[in-house]
N, C-alpha and C positions, 0 to 999 in steps of 0.2 A: 618660703623658707620655714623649716620646722621650728617650732618653739622648743626652747631648752627646758630641762627639768627643773632648773633652779628658780624659775619664775612662778612656780606654783605656790600659792599662798596656803599657809596653815594658821589655824587658830589653836592656841595652847592654853591650858590652865597651868598656873605655876604656884598655886596654893592648895593645901588639902581641903579647905572648905569651898573650892571652886569659884571663889568670888573674883579673883584676878584673872583676867583674860588678855592675852597678848597676841599680836598679829605679826607673823614672820614669814620670810621666804623659805623655801626648802633648803637653800644653801646655808641658812643661818640656824637651821633646826638644831644642829648639834651644840650650839651655844646656850640654848634655853634649858632651864632646870626641867628634867623630865621625871616621869613617875606618875604623871597625871594624864588624863585623856588629851589627845590632840585630834583636831578634825581637819582634813585636807579639803581643798576646793571641790565641792560636789560635782562640778562639771568634768573634773579630770581625775579625780581620786575615788576609790571604792570606799564604802562606809567602814570606819574603824571602831565605831561605838555601837554597842548593842541597843536594840529598841528600848529595853527597860531603862538603861543608863541614860539614853537620849531624852526619855520622858522626864526623868529626874532633873537633868540639866536644864531642859526646856522650862520646866515649871519653876526652877530656881531663878532663871533670868528673864523670862517673858512676863508681860503684864497679864496676858490671857493664859489660863491653864489648860492643859490637854490631858486626857486620860490614856491615850495610846496613839501610836502611829501605825499605818497599815504595813509598812516594811522599813527596813534599815535605810534604804536610799532616800525615802521621804523624810525620815527622821533626820538624816544628815542635812537635807536641804533646808528644812525648817529651822534646825538648829543653827545652821550657818547664817541664815538670814537674820536671826535675833542677835547672835554673838558678834557678827561682823561689825555691827554698829557700836557695840560696847568695847571691842578690842582696842588696845592702845599699843604703842610701840614699846618694845622691851626696855626696861631700865635696869640698873645695877642689881637690884634685888631678884630679878627674873633670870639673870645670867648664871650659868654654871661657873664655878671657880675653875679657871684654866691655870694649870701649872706648867711652868717652863721647864724644859728639859735641859739637862747639863750637856753642853756640847763636847767638852773634853772629859771622857771617862778614862782614868788610868788603867792600863792593862795589867793583869795580875803577873806577878813574878813567877814565871814557869821554870826558873833555873834552880830554885831551892829544892832541896831534897826533903820532902814531907813524907812521914810515915802515914800510910793509908789507914783510915779507921777501920777498914774491912779486914786488915791483917791482924788477927788476934794472937799471933805467936810471938811470944817474948823469947829471944834467942838464948836467955839464961835458963829456960825450962829444960828439965832433964828428960831424956829419951830412954825408953826401955824396949828392947827387942822382944817380940812375942814368938810363940811357937809356930804361928802361921807361916807357911812357905808359899811363895808365888809359883805359878806354873811356868811362866815364860823364862827362858834362859837369861834374857837380858835383865829381868827383874831379880833373878836369883843372884846374878853378878852384882847388882845394885845393893843387895842386902849386906854385902861385905863391907860397905862403907859405914855400917852401924856397929861394927866390932870395935871394942876398946874405946868407946866414946861415952861421955856423960851428958852433954848438953847439945842443943840444936846448934849452937855456935861451933862446937867441935866438928860437927859434920860439915858445916859451911866452910870451916877453915881448910878442910881437905881439898876443897876446890872442884870436887867432881859433881856434887848434887847441889841444886839450888833450893830455895825455900819452898818453891812450888812442888819440887820432887818430894821433899819431906812432907809437905801437906798431903800429897797423893798417897804416900805410904801410910800416914796416919789414918787417912780416910778409909783405906782398904783393910786396915788392922794389922799391918806387918810390924808396926812400931806404935807405942803409946806414949803419951805425955804423962809425966808423973810429977 
């Protein structure tokens, strides 16, 4: 029967000075305060700490000091053998604060008519027709809606053009806001 991934042991540091070492299973790894090195079981995991960092950590925790390791795998094995004896079960100070999620989130009211912040047009703004004439017959016909009007609301009250049509005509320069 194949072994499951959550029975792999990890040794984690939970303080910035690397003095506190805790031992957890892979399935509990998400509950530990992270941001510091963690070392997986060297038999089943690849090295996660550089040789230079491993030498620093080894010299901090071992009685006998070393100058270097030949490779990262050897460093991981030696570090594991020293730290495994010192590692303790995690306590409250080692655990990440877990926040509970709210189960009932009220839905927003989609029935209210809210003016979009992207709509910069105030319907009380005055419109002035320019000398520029469109080429398309459909647009020439549309320009007749701007005769004898003063504001954007006057054009909208005629019921032929929408605010998007007016924006289009302003963008193309047929009408200007004043």
